[in-house]
MIDOSE-1310 file (N, C-alpha, C; in nm, 2 decimals, decimal comma, always signed):
residues 280
mrnr	+9,16/-5,82/+21,15/+9,27/-5,75/+21,09/+9,41/-5,81/+21,13; +9,42/-5,85/+21,26/+9,54/-5,91/+21,31/+9,56/-6,04/+21,23; +9,45/-6,12/+21,22/+9,46/-6,25/+21,15/+9,51/-6,23/+21,01; +9,45/-6,13/+20,95/+9,49/-6,10/+20,81/+9,64/-6,07/+20,80
kwav	+9,68/-5,98/+20,89/+9,83/-5,94/+20,89/+9,91/-6,06/+20,92; +9,87/-6,14/+21,01/+9,95/-6,26/+21,04/+9,95/-6,36/+20,92; +9,84/-6,37/+20,85/+9,84/-6,46/+20,73/+9,93/-6,41/+20,62; +9,93/-6,27/+20,60/+10,02/-6,21/+20,50/+10,17/-6,24/+20,54
tlms	+10,20/-6,22/+20,67/+10,33/-6,23/+20,72/+10,38/-6,38/+20,70; +10,29/-6,47/+20,73/+10,32/-6,61/+20,72/+10,35/-6,65/+20,57; +10,26/-6,60/+20,48/+10,28/-6,63/+20,34/+10,41/-6,57/+20,29; +10,44/-6,45/+20,33/+10,57/-6,39/+20,29/+10,69/-6,47/+20,34
alal	+10,68/-6,52/+20,47/+10,79/-6,60/+20,52/+10,80/-6,73/+20,45; +10,69/-6,79/+20,41/+10,69/-6,92/+20,34/+10,76/-6,90/+20,20; +10,72/-6,79/+20,14/+10,77/-6,76/+20,01/+10,92/-6,74/+20,02; +10,97/-6,67/+20,12/+11,11/-6,64/+20,14/+11,18/-6,77/+20,17
glcs	+11,12/-6,86/+20,25/+11,18/-6,99/+20,28/+11,19/-7,08/+20,16; +11,09/-7,08/+20,07/+11,10/-7,16/+19,95/+11,21/-7,11/+19,86; +11,22/-6,98/+19,85/+11,33/-6,92/+19,76/+11,47/-6,96/+19,82; +11,48/-6,94/+19,95/+11,62/-6,96/+20,01/+11,65/-7,11/+20,01
sgia	+11,55/-7,20/+20,01/+11,58/-7,34/+20,02/+11,60/-7,40/+19,88; +11,58/-7,31/+19,77/+11,61/-7,36/+19,64/+11,49/-7,43/+19,57; +11,37/-7,42/+19,64/+11,25/-7,48/+19,58/+11,19/-7,38/+19,49; +11,15/-7,42/+19,37/+11,10/-7,33/+19,27/+10,96/-7,27/+19,31
vake	+10,95/-7,14/+19,29/+10,82/-7,07/+19,31/+10,77/-7,04/+19,17; +10,64/-7,07/+19,15/+10,58/-7,06/+19,01/+10,59/-6,91/+18,97; +10,62/-6,89/+18,84/+10,62/-6,75/+18,79/+10,55/-6,75/+18,66; +10,48/-6,65/+18,63/+10,41/-6,63/+18,51/+10,50/-6,56/+18,41
wkav	+10,55/-6,64/+18,30/+10,64/-6,58/+18,21/+10,57/-6,51/+18,10; +10,60/-6,38/+18,08/+10,54/-6,31/+17,97/+10,65/-6,25/+17,88; +10,77/-6,23/+17,94/+10,88/-6,17/+17,86/+11,01/-6,24/+17,91; +11,11/-6,25/+17,82/+11,24/-6,31/+17,86/+11,35/-6,22/+17,79
tigv	+11,46/-6,21/+17,87/+11,58/-6,15/+17,81/+11,68/-6,26/+17,79; +11,73/-6,27/+17,67/+11,81/-6,38/+17,63/+11,95/-6,33/+17,59; +12,05/-6,39/+17,65/+12,19/-6,36/+17,62/+12,24/-6,44/+17,50; +12,33/-6,38/+17,42/+12,40/-6,45/+17,31/+12,53/-6,39/+17,29
egaf	+12,63/-6,47/+17,24/+12,76/-6,41/+17,22/+12,77/-6,31/+17,11; +12,71/-6,34/+16,99/+12,71/-6,25/+16,88/+12,84/-6,26/+16,80; +12,92/-6,36/+16,82/+13,05/-6,37/+16,76/+13,08/-6,52/+16,72; +12,98/-6,59/+16,69/+12,99/-6,73/+16,66/+12,91/-6,77/+16,53
ppfn	+12,94/-6,71/+16,42/+12,86/-6,74/+16,30/+12,89/-6,88/+16,25; +12,79/-6,94/+16,19/+12,65/-6,89/+16,16/+12,55/-6,91/+16,27; +12,59/-6,96/+16,38/+12,50/-6,97/+16,50/+12,45/-6,83/+16,54; +12,54/-6,74/+16,55/+12,51/-6,60/+16,59/+12,62/-6,51/+16,55
gmta	+12,59/-6,39/+16,50/+12,69/-6,29/+16,46/+12,63/-6,16/+16,45; +12,71/-6,06/+16,41/+12,66/-5,92/+16,41/+12,66/-5,88/+16,26; +12,55/-5,81/+16,22/+12,55/-5,75/+16,09/+12,63/-5,62/+16,09; +12,64/-5,56/+15,97/+12,71/-5,43/+15,95/+12,65/-5,32/+16,03
tgqv	+12,52/-5,33/+16,06/+12,44/-5,23/+16,13/+12,43/-5,26/+16,28; +12,51/-5,36/+16,33/+12,51/-5,39/+16,47/+12,39/-5,48/+16,52; +12,32/-5,55/+16,43/+12,21/-5,63/+16,47/+12,26/-5,78/+16,48; +12,21/-5,85/+16,58/+12,24/-5,99/+16,59/+12,16/-6,07/+16,49
egyd	+12,23/-6,17/+16,43/+12,16/-6,26/+16,33/+12,22/-6,40/+16,34; +12,15/-6,50/+16,28/+12,20/-6,63/+16,28/+12,10/-6,73/+16,32; +12,14/-6,86/+16,32/+12,05/-6,97/+16,35/+11,99/-6,95/+16,49; +12,08/-6,93/+16,59/+12,03/-6,91/+16,73/+11,92/-6,80/+16,74
idva	+11,94/-6,69/+16,66/+11,85/-6,58/+16,67/+11,71/-6,61/+16,61; +11,72/-6,68/+16,50/+11,59/-6,72/+16,44/+11,52/-6,82/+16,53; +11,59/-6,92/+16,59/+11,53/-7,01/+16,68/+11,47/-6,94/+16,80; +11,54/-6,85/+16,85/+11,49/-6,78/+16,97/+11,36/-6,70/+16,94
hevc	+11,36/-6,63/+16,83/+11,24/-6,56/+16,79/+11,12/-6,66/+16,76; +11,15/-6,77/+16,70/+11,05/-6,87/+16,67/+10,99/-6,93/+16,80; +11,08/-6,96/+16,90/+11,04/-7,02/+17,02/+10,95/-6,91/+17,10; +11,00/-6,79/+17,10/+10,92/-6,69/+17,17/+10,79/-6,66/+17,11
rrat	+10,78/-6,67/+16,97/+10,65/-6,65/+16,90/+10,55/-6,76/+16,94; +10,60/-6,89/+16,94/+10,52/-7,00/+16,98/+10,47/-7,00/+17,12; +10,56/-6,95/+17,21/+10,53/-6,94/+17,35/+10,47/-6,82/+17,40; +10,44/-6,73/+17,30/+10,38/-6,60/+17,33/+10,46/-6,52/+17,44
ldck	+10,59/-6,51/+17,41/+10,68/-6,44/+17,50/+10,74/-6,32/+17,43; +10,74/-6,21/+17,50/+10,82/-6,09/+17,45/+10,97/-6,13/+17,46; +11,04/-6,11/+17,35/+11,18/-6,16/+17,35/+11,28/-6,05/+17,33; +11,37/-6,03/+17,42/+11,48/-5,93/+17,40/+11,61/-6,01/+17,40
ivaq	+11,69/-5,99/+17,29/+11,81/-6,06/+17,28/+11,93/-5,96/+17,29; +12,02/-5,99/+17,38/+12,14/-5,91/+17,41/+12,27/-5,98/+17,38; +12,35/-5,91/+17,30/+12,48/-5,97/+17,27/+12,59/-5,93/+17,38; +12,67/-6,03/+17,42/+12,76/-6,01/+17,53/+12,87/-6,12/+17,52
dwds	+12,99/-6,09/+17,57/+13,10/-6,19/+17,56/+13,06/-6,32/+17,61; +13,11/-6,43/+17,54/+13,07/-6,57/+17,58/+13,10/-6,60/+17,72; +13,22/-6,57/+17,77/+13,26/-6,61/+17,91/+13,18/-6,54/+18,02; +13,10/-6,44/+17,98/+13,01/-6,38/+18,08/+12,87/-6,42/+18,07
qips	+12,84/-6,52/+17,98/+12,70/-6,56/+17,97/+12,64/-6,63/+18,09; +12,71/-6,73/+18,14/+12,65/-6,80/+18,26/+12,65/-6,71/+18,39; +12,76/-6,63/+18,41/+12,75/-6,54/+18,53/+12,64/-6,44/+18,52; +12,61/-6,39/+18,40/+12,50/-6,29/+18,38/+12,37/-6,36/+18,40
llag	+12,36/-6,49/+18,35/+12,23/-6,57/+18,38/+12,21/-6,58/+18,52; +12,31/-6,62/+18,60/+12,30/-6,65/+18,74/+12,27/-6,52/+18,82; +12,32/-6,41/+18,77/+12,30/-6,28/+18,83/+12,16/-6,22/+18,80; +12,09/-6,28/+18,71/+11,95/-6,23/+18,68/+11,95/-6,14/+18,56
kfda	+12,06/-6,11/+18,50/+12,06/-6,01/+18,39/+11,99/-6,08/+18,27; +12,01/-6,21/+18,25/+11,94/-6,29/+18,15/+11,85/-6,39/+18,21; +11,74/-6,42/+18,14/+11,65/-6,53/+18,18/+11,70/-6,66/+18,11; +11,77/-6,65/+18,00/+11,82/-6,77/+17,92/+11,94/-6,72/+17,84
vltm	+12,02/-6,82/+17,80/+12,13/-6,79/+17,72/+12,14/-6,89/+17,61; +12,18/-6,85/+17,49/+12,18/-6,93/+17,37/+12,31/-7,01/+17,35; +12,31/-7,11/+17,26/+12,42/-7,19/+17,21/+12,49/-7,26/+17,33; +12,41/-7,30/+17,43/+12,47/-7,36/+17,55/+12,46/-7,51/+17,54
gpnp	+12,58/-7,57/+17,55/+12,59/-7,72/+17,55/+12,60/-7,78/+17,69; +12,51/-7,87/+17,72/+12,52/-7,93/+17,85/+12,65/-8,02/+17,87; +12,71/-8,00/+17,98/+12,82/-8,09/+18,02/+12,82/-8,10/+18,17; +12,88/-8,20/+18,23/+12,87/-8,22/+18,38/+12,91/-8,09/+18,46
krre	+13,01/-8,02/+18,42/+13,05/-7,90/+18,49/+12,94/-7,79/+18,49; +12,88/-7,77/+18,37/+12,77/-7,67/+18,36/+12,65/-7,71/+18,43; +12,62/-7,84/+18,43/+12,50/-7,89/+18,50/+12,50/-7,87/+18,65; +12,62/-7,85/+18,70/+12,63/-7,82/+18,85/+12,57/-7,68/+18,88
vidf	+12,57/-7,59/+18,78/+12,53/-7,45/+18,82/+12,40/-7,41/+18,74; +12,37/-7,47/+18,62/+12,25/-7,42/+18,55/+12,18/-7,54/+18,49; +12,06/-7,52/+18,44/+11,98/-7,62/+18,38/+11,97/-7,59/+18,23; +11,91/-7,68/+18,15/+11,91/-7,67/+18,01/+11,77/-7,70/+17,95
sdpy	+11,74/-7,64/+17,84/+11,62/-7,68/+17,76/+11,65/-7,81/+17,69; +11,56/-7,86/+17,62/+11,58/-7,97/+17,52/+11,67/-7,90/+17,41; +11,75/-7,99/+17,34/+11,83/-7,93/+17,23/+11,75/-7,88/+17,11; +11,80/-7,77/+17,05/+11,75/-7,72/+16,93/+11,84/-7,75/+16,81
avtp	+11,96/-7,80/+16,84/+12,06/-7,85/+16,74/+12,15/-7,95/+16,81; +12,21/-8,04/+16,72/+12,30/-8,14/+16,77/+12,42/-8,14/+16,68; +12,54/-8,10/+16,73/+12,66/-8,08/+16,65/+12,78/-8,14/+16,72; +12,87/-8,22/+16,65/+12,99/-8,26/+16,70/+13,10/-8,16/+16,68
nsfl	+13,23/-8,19/+16,71/+13,34/-8,10/+16,70/+13,45/-8,15/+16,61; +13,52/-8,06/+16,55/+13,64/-8,11/+16,47/+13,74/-7,99/+16,46; +13,84/-8,01/+16,37/+13,95/-7,92/+16,36/+13,94/-7,83/+16,23; +13,97/-7,70/+16,25/+13,99/-7,61/+16,14/+14,14/-7,59/+16,12
vdas	+14,19/-7,62/+16,00/+14,34/-7,61/+15,98/+14,37/-7,54/+15,85; +14,50/-7,51/+15,83/+14,55/-7,46/+15,71/+14,54/-7,57/+15,60; +14,47/-7,54/+15,49/+14,45/-7,65/+15,39/+14,57/-7,70/+15,32; +14,68/-7,62/+15,33/+14,81/-7,67/+15,27/+14,91/-7,71/+15,38
gpla	+14,87/-7,71/+15,50/+14,96/-7,74/+15,61/+14,97/-7,89/+15,64; +15,05/-7,93/+15,74/+15,08/-8,07/+15,77/+14,96/-8,14/+15,84; +14,86/-8,06/+15,89/+14,75/-8,12/+15,96/+14,62/-8,13/+15,86; +14,64/-8,11/+15,74/+14,53/-8,10/+15,64/+14,46/-8,24/+15,63
nlph	+14,53/-8,35/+15,66/+14,46/-8,48/+15,65/+14,48/-8,56/+15,78; +14,42/-8,51/+15,89/+14,43/-8,58/+16,01/+14,36/-8,72/+16,00; +14,40/-8,81/+16,09/+14,34/-8,95/+16,08/+14,18/-8,94/+16,10; +14,12/-9,02/+16,02/+13,97/-9,04/+16,03/+13,89/-8,92/+16,00
tger	+13,94/-8,84/+15,91/+13,87/-8,72/+15,87/+13,73/-8,75/+15,82; +13,63/-8,67/+15,87/+13,50/-8,69/+15,82/+13,42/-8,80/+15,89; +13,48/-8,88/+15,97/+13,41/-8,99/+16,04/+13,35/-8,94/+16,17; +13,23/-9,00/+16,20/+13,17/-8,96/+16,33/+13,22/-9,06/+16,43
vnvd	+13,28/-9,00/+16,54/+13,35/-9,08/+16,64/+13,31/-9,04/+16,78; +13,26/-9,13/+16,86/+13,23/-9,11/+17,00/+13,35/-9,16/+17,08; +13,42/-9,07/+17,15/+13,54/-9,11/+17,22/+13,52/-9,19/+17,34; +13,39/-9,21/+17,38/+13,36/-9,29/+17,50/+13,35/-9,44/+17,46
qpeg	+13,35/-9,47/+17,33/+13,34/-9,60/+17,28/+13,48/-9,66/+17,26; +13,50/-9,79/+17,27/+13,63/-9,85/+17,25/+13,70/-9,81/+17,12; +13,63/-9,81/+17,01/+13,69/-9,77/+16,88/+13,73/-9,62/+16,89; +13,64/-9,54/+16,95/+13,66/-9,40/+16,96/+13,79/-9,37/+17,04
kkvl	+13,81/-9,45/+17,14/+13,94/-9,43/+17,23/+14,06/-9,45/+17,14; +14,06/-9,55/+17,05/+14,17/-9,57/+16,96/+14,19/-9,46/+16,87; +14,08/-9,40/+16,82/+14,09/-9,29/+16,73/+14,15/-9,17/+16,80; +14,11/-9,15/+16,92/+14,16/-9,04/+17,00/+14,31/-9,05/+17,02
eelq	+14,36/-9,17/+17,05/+14,50/-9,20/+17,06/+14,58/-9,16/+16,93; +14,52/-9,19/+16,82/+14,58/-9,16/+16,69/+14,59/-9,01/+16,67; +14,48/-8,94/+16,71/+14,48/-8,79/+16,71/+14,59/-8,73/+16,80; +14,60/-8,79/+16,92/+14,70/-8,74/+17,01/+14,84/-8,74/+16,96
kalk	+14,87/-8,85/+16,89/+15,00/-8,87/+16,82/+15,02/-8,77/+16,71; +14,91/-8,75/+16,63/+14,92/-8,66/+16,51/+14,93/-8,51/+16,56; +14,88/-8,48/+16,67/+14,88/-8,34/+16,72/+14,99/-8,31/+16,81; +15,08/-8,41/+16,84/+15,19/-8,38/+16,93/+15,28/-8,27/+16,88
gtti	+15,31/-8,18/+16,97/+15,40/-8,07/+16,94/+15,34/-7,95/+16,86; +15,21/-7,96/+16,84/+15,14/-7,86/+16,77/+15,07/-7,76/+16,87; +15,02/-7,65/+16,81/+14,95/-7,55/+16,90/+14,80/-7,55/+16,85; +14,71/-7,57/+16,95/+14,57/-7,58/+16,92/+14,50/-7,46/+16,99
gaal	+14,41/-7,40/+16,92/+14,33/-7,29/+16,98/+14,18/-7,33/+17,00; +14,12/-7,28/+17,10/+13,98/-7,30/+17,13/+13,93/-7,18/+17,22; +13,80/-7,16/+17,21/+13,74/-7,04/+17,28/+13,72/-7,07/+17,43; +13,73/-6,96/+17,50/+13,72/-6,97/+17,65/+13,58/-7,02/+17,69
stsq	+13,57/-7,09/+17,80/+13,45/-7,13/+17,86/+13,37/-7,22/+17,77; +13,44/-7,30/+17,69/+13,38/-7,40/+17,60/+13,42/-7,54/+17,64; +13,34/-7,64/+17,60/+13,38/-7,78/+17,62/+13,49/-7,82/+17,53; +13,50/-7,75/+17,42/+13,61/-7,78/+17,32/+13,75/-7,74/+17,39
lqfs	+13,75/-7,63/+17,46/+13,88/-7,59/+17,53/+13,91/-7,69/+17,64; +13,81/-7,73/+17,72/+13,83/-7,82/+17,83/+13,88/-7,96/+17,77; +13,81/-8,01/+17,67/+13,85/-8,13/+17,61/+13,99/-8,13/+17,56; +14,03/-8,02/+17,49/+14,16/-8,01/+17,44/+14,27/-8,01/+17,55
ednf	+14,24/-7,94/+17,66/+14,34/-7,93/+17,77/+14,35/-8,07/+17,83; +14,24/-8,14/+17,84/+14,24/-8,27/+17,91/+14,30/-8,38/+17,82; +14,29/-8,37/+17,69/+14,33/-8,48/+17,60/+14,45/-8,46/+17,51; +14,49/-8,34/+17,49/+14,60/-8,31/+17,40/+14,72/-8,25/+17,48
kdaq	+14,76/-8,32/+17,57/+14,86/-8,27/+17,67/+15,00/-8,26/+17,61; +15,02/-8,32/+17,49/+15,15/-8,31/+17,42/+15,15/-8,20/+17,32; +15,04/-8,12/+17,32/+15,03/-8,00/+17,23/+15,01/-7,88/+17,32; +15,04/-7,77/+17,27/+15,01/-7,64/+17,35/+14,87/-7,60/+17,31
vrsy	+14,79/-7,57/+17,42/+14,65/-7,53/+17,39/+14,64/-7,39/+17,44; +14,59/-7,30/+17,34/+14,57/-7,16/+17,37/+14,42/-7,13/+17,38; +14,38/-7,04/+17,47/+14,24/-7,00/+17,48/+14,22/-6,86/+17,42; +14,10/-6,84/+17,37/+14,07/-6,72/+17,30/+13,93/-6,67/+17,35
ksse	+13,91/-6,54/+17,34/+13,78/-6,48/+17,39/+13,67/-6,53/+17,30; +13,69/-6,56/+17,17/+13,59/-6,60/+17,08/+13,65/-6,70/+16,98; +13,56/-6,77/+16,91/+13,61/-6,86/+16,80/+13,67/-6,77/+16,68; +13,61/-6,66/+16,66/+13,67/-6,57/+16,55/+13,81/-6,53/+16,58
qsql	+13,84/-6,50/+16,71/+13,98/-6,46/+16,74/+14,07/-6,58/+16,72; +14,03/-6,69/+16,76/+14,11/-6,81/+16,74/+14,14/-6,83/+16,59; +14,03/-6,81/+16,51/+14,05/-6,82/+16,36/+14,15/-6,72/+16,31; +14,15/-6,60/+16,36/+14,25/-6,50/+16,31/+14,39/-6,55/+16,34
dles	+14,42/-6,61/+16,45/+14,55/-6,66/+16,48/+14,59/-6,78/+16,40; +14,48/-6,86/+16,36/+14,51/-6,98/+16,27/+14,55/-6,92/+16,13; +14,48/-6,82/+16,08/+14,51/-6,77/+15,95/+14,64/-6,70/+15,95; +14,69/-6,64/+16,06/+14,82/-6,58/+16,07/+14,93/-6,67/+16,10
grid	+14,90/-6,80/+16,12/+15,00/-6,90/+16,15/+15,05/-6,91/+16,29; +14,98/-6,84/+16,39/+15,02/-6,85/+16,53/+14,97/-6,97/+16,60; +14,87/-7,04/+16,54/+14,83/-7,17/+16,59/+14,82/-7,26/+16,47; +14,83/-7,40/+16,50/+14,82/-7,50/+16,39/+14,68/-7,55/+16,36
aqfd	+14,60/-7,54/+16,46/+14,46/-7,60/+16,45/+14,37/-7,53/+16,54; +14,24/-7,52/+16,50/+14,14/-7,47/+16,59/+14,04/-7,58/+16,61; +14,01/-7,61/+16,74/+13,91/-7,72/+16,77/+13,78/-7,65/+16,81; +13,68/-7,68/+16,73/+13,55/-7,60/+16,74/+13,44/-7,69/+16,69
nivf	+13,32/-7,63/+16,71/+13,19/-7,69/+16,66/+13,20/-7,71/+16,51; +13,15/-7,82/+16,47/+13,17/-7,86/+16,33/+13,10/-7,76/+16,23; +12,99/-7,70/+16,28/+12,92/-7,60/+16,20/+13,00/-7,48/+16,17; +13,07/-7,43/+16,28/+13,16/-7,32/+16,27/+13,28/-7,36/+16,18
vtdr	+13,33/-7,47/+16,20/+13,45/-7,52/+16,12/+13,42/-7,53/+15,97; +13,31/-7,59/+15,94/+13,27/-7,60/+15,79/+13,24/-7,47/+15,73; +13,17/-7,38/+15,81/+13,13/-7,25/+15,76/+13,26/-7,17/+15,73; +13,35/-7,17/+15,82/+13,47/-7,09/+15,80/+13,56/-7,15/+15,69
aaks	+13,56/-7,28/+15,68/+13,64/-7,34/+15,57/+13,58/-7,30/+15,43; +13,44/-7,31/+15,42/+13,38/-7,28/+15,30/+13,40/-7,13/+15,25; +13,41/-7,04/+15,35/+13,43/-6,90/+15,32/+13,57/-6,85/+15,31; +13,67/-6,95/+15,31/+13,81/-6,91/+15,32/+13,88/-6,91/+15,18
ngal	+13,80/-6,94/+15,07/+13,85/-6,95/+14,94/+13,96/-7,05/+14,93; +13,94/-7,16/+15,00/+14,04/-7,27/+14,99/+14,16/-7,27/+15,08; +14,16/-7,16/+15,16/+14,28/-7,15/+15,25/+14,27/-7,24/+15,38; +14,15/-7,26/+15,42/+14,13/-7,34/+15,54/+14,04/-7,47/+15,51
kasg	+14,05/-7,57/+15,59/+13,96/-7,69/+15,57/+13,94/-7,76/+15,70; +13,83/-7,83/+15,70/+13,80/-7,92/+15,82/+13,88/-8,04/+15,81; +13,94/-8,08/+15,92/+14,03/-8,20/+15,92/+14,01/-8,28/+16,05; +14,01/-8,41/+16,04/+13,99/-8,49/+16,15/+13,85/-8,54/+16,16
pfls	+13,82/-8,63/+16,26/+13,69/-8,69/+16,28/+13,59/-8,59/+16,34; +13,46/-8,62/+16,33/+13,36/-8,54/+16,40/+13,34/-8,60/+16,54; +13,39/-8,54/+16,64/+13,40/-8,60/+16,77/+13,28/-8,56/+16,86; +13,24/-8,66/+16,94/+13,14/-8,64/+17,04/+13,18/-8,73/+17,16
gsim	+13,11/-8,71/+17,27/+13,13/-8,79/+17,39/+13,22/-8,71/+17,49; +13,26/-8,78/+17,60/+13,34/-8,72/+17,71/+13,28/-8,59/+17,76; +13,36/-8,49/+17,77/+13,31/-8,36/+17,83/+13,25/-8,28/+17,72; +13,26/-8,32/+17,59/+13,21/-8,23/+17,48/+13,06/-8,22/+17,49
atdv	+13,02/-8,09/+17,47/+12,88/-8,06/+17,47/+12,83/-8,05/+17,33; +12,77/-8,15/+17,27/+12,73/-8,15/+17,13/+12,58/-8,12/+17,12; +12,50/-8,12/+17,22/+12,36/-8,07/+17,22/+12,37/-7,92/+17,23; +12,29/-7,85/+17,15/+12,29/-7,70/+17,16/+12,15/-7,66/+17,22
cfgi	+12,15/-7,59/+17,33/+12,03/-7,57/+17,41/+12,02/-7,42/+17,46; +11,91/-7,39/+17,51/+11,90/-7,27/+17,60/+11,95/-7,31/+17,73; +12,04/-7,22/+17,79/+12,08/-7,24/+17,93/+11,98/-7,16/+18,01; +11,94/-7,21/+18,12/+11,85/-7,14/+18,21/+11,89/-7,17/+18,36
rkne	+11,84/-7,08/+18,45/+11,87/-7,10/+18,59/+11,80/-7,23/+18,64; +11,87/-7,29/+18,74/+11,80/-7,41/+18,81/+11,68/-7,36/+18,88; +11,59/-7,46/+18,91/+11,47/-7,43/+18,99/+11,37/-7,33/+18,92; +11,37/-7,34/+18,78/+11,27/-7,26/+18,71/+11,21/-7,36/+18,61
pdlk	+11,14/-7,46/+18,66/+11,08/-7,56/+18,57/+10,97/-7,51/+18,48; +10,90/-7,40/+18,52/+10,80/-7,35/+18,43/+10,86/-7,29/+18,30; +10,97/-7,22/+18,31/+11,04/-7,17/+18,19/+11,09/-7,28/+18,10; +11,15/-7,38/+18,17/+11,20/-7,50/+18,09/+11,08/-7,57/+18,01
tild	+10,97/-7,58/+18,08/+10,85/-7,65/+18,02/+10,81/-7,56/+17,90; +10,80/-7,43/+17,91/+10,76/-7,34/+17,80/+10,86/-7,36/+17,68; +10,99/-7,35/+17,71/+11,08/-7,36/+17,60/+11,08/-7,49/+17,54; +11,08/-7,60/+17,62/+11,08/-7,74/+17,56/+10,96/-7,76/+17,47
kaie	+10,84/-7,71/+17,51/+10,72/-7,73/+17,43/+10,73/-7,66/+17,29; +10,78/-7,54/+17,30/+10,80/-7,46/+17,17/+10,91/-7,52/+17,08; +11,02/-7,57/+17,14/+11,12/-7,64/+17,06/+11,07/-7,76/+17,00; +10,99/-7,84/+17,07/+10,94/-7,97/+17,02/+10,84/-7,94/+16,90
eara	+10,76/-7,84/+16,92/+10,67/-7,80/+16,81/+10,75/-7,76/+16,68; +10,85/-7,68/+16,70/+10,93/-7,64/+16,59/+11,01/-7,75/+16,53; +11,05/-7,85/+16,61/+11,12/-7,97/+16,55/+11,02/-8,06/+16,48; +10,90/-8,08/+16,54/+10,81/-8,17/+16,48/+10,75/-8,13/+16,34
dgtl	+10,73/-7,99/+16,33/+10,67/-7,95/+16,20/+10,78/-7,91/+16,10; +10,91/-7,94/+16,13/+11,01/-7,91/+16,03/+11,07/-7,77/+16,03; +11,03/-7,69/+16,12/+11,08/-7,55/+16,13/+11,23/-7,55/+16,16; +11,27/-7,63/+16,26/+11,42/-7,63/+16,29/+11,50/-7,68/+16,18
ekls	+11,45/-7,78/+16,10/+11,53/-7,82/+15,99/+11,54/-7,72/+15,88; +11,43/-7,64/+15,86/+11,44/-7,54/+15,76/+11,53/-7,43/+15,80; +11,53/-7,39/+15,93/+11,63/-7,29/+15,97/+11,77/-7,34/+15,97; +11,79/-7,47/+16,00/+11,92/-7,53/+15,99/+11,97/-7,52/+15,84
qkwf	+11,89/-7,56/+15,75/+11,93/-7,55/+15,61/+11,96/-7,41/+15,56; +11,88/-7,32/+15,61/+11,90/-7,18/+15,58/+12,04/-7,13/+15,62; +12,08/-7,16/+15,74/+12,21/-7,11/+15,80/+12,33/-7,20/+15,78; +12,31/-7,33/+15,77/+12,42/-7,42/+15,77/+12,43/-7,50/+15,64
ktdv	+12,33/-7,50/+15,56/+12,32/-7,58/+15,44/+12,33/-7,73/+15,47; +12,29/-7,76/+15,59/+12,28/-7,90/+15,63/+12,18/-7,91/+15,75; +12,14/-8,03/+15,78/+12,04/-8,05/+15,89/+12,11/-8,09/+16,02; +12,11/-8,00/+16,11/+12,16/-8,03/+16,25/+12,05/-8,03/+16,35
spkg	+11,92/-8,03/+16,30/+11,81/-8,03/+16,40/+11,80/-8,16/+16,47; +11,76/-8,16/+16,60/+11,75/-8,28/+16,67/+11,64/-8,37/+16,61; +11,65/-8,50/+16,63/+11,55/-8,59/+16,58/+11,47/-8,65/+16,70; +11,35/-8,68/+16,68/+11,26/-8,73/+16,79/+11,30/-8,87/+16,84
C-alpha cells in the first residue's frame, strides 16, 4: 500500500513538474470551445437572430466534424480573444494570423485561408486611385519597398483606421508615420467612421475590403495594392495555446483533408465569391 501511495505521489509530482516546465502533457480531445469575434463579415458575423455565421464558422464546423470533436463557438470582442485563450476560456480562436509578436505567446494551426491587405476608401475621394491598385506586393522585396514608399507619400496627412490587436494596425503605425492612425474595436466600427468622413482610409483584410465595397452601392472601393510581408499576418489560422501539439495535429489533419478535397475552396467561393483557400 505504501509503495502504491508513493507511486501515485511520484506520478502526480511528475505531472505537475511537466506542466510547470512547459512540457506538453497528452490530452484526449473530445470537445473544443472556439472563440470568434462575430463582427468581421464575411469571415464571421451575427445574424438577425444572434447566431454567428461566415466562412470561419463553416470551416470550424467542418474541421470539428472531420476530427470528431464537439464544437462550441462563442462570439467575443476581438481584443479579448488571445487573453481568453491563454486563460483557458477557449481552446482555439478563429481568424488568427501568425506574426512574430503573436508567436511569442500562442501557437497556430496550418492556414485555412490566405489573404493580403488593402485600403477601403471613399470611391469619389482623393484616395480612390492609390498607386499600384490591385497589384500583389510583398513589402519585404526590393520592388515592394519602393511601392511602400509611394504609398507613404500618397497617404501623408491622411487619417487611417484599423482594428485593435491586428497586424494591420501595427503595420499602419509602423509605416505610415506621416498619417494619423486611429484604432477601433472592430473593422465595422472603422468602416462607420470611413462612411461618415471621420477617416480617409481603412486598412484591412482584402476580403473584408472587397466585401464592404461590393455592398456599398458604389460609395466605397478597394484602393491600393494587395500587401503582404513585414508584420502583416496574411495566413488565416486557428490560434491555440503553446505546448498542445495534439490539438494542433488534430486541427492540421482536418484542415489538410478539407483543402485537398476542395471543401475549403467551395466554402471560400460561397462566402467570398473568390478562392482564398491555401494551396498545397
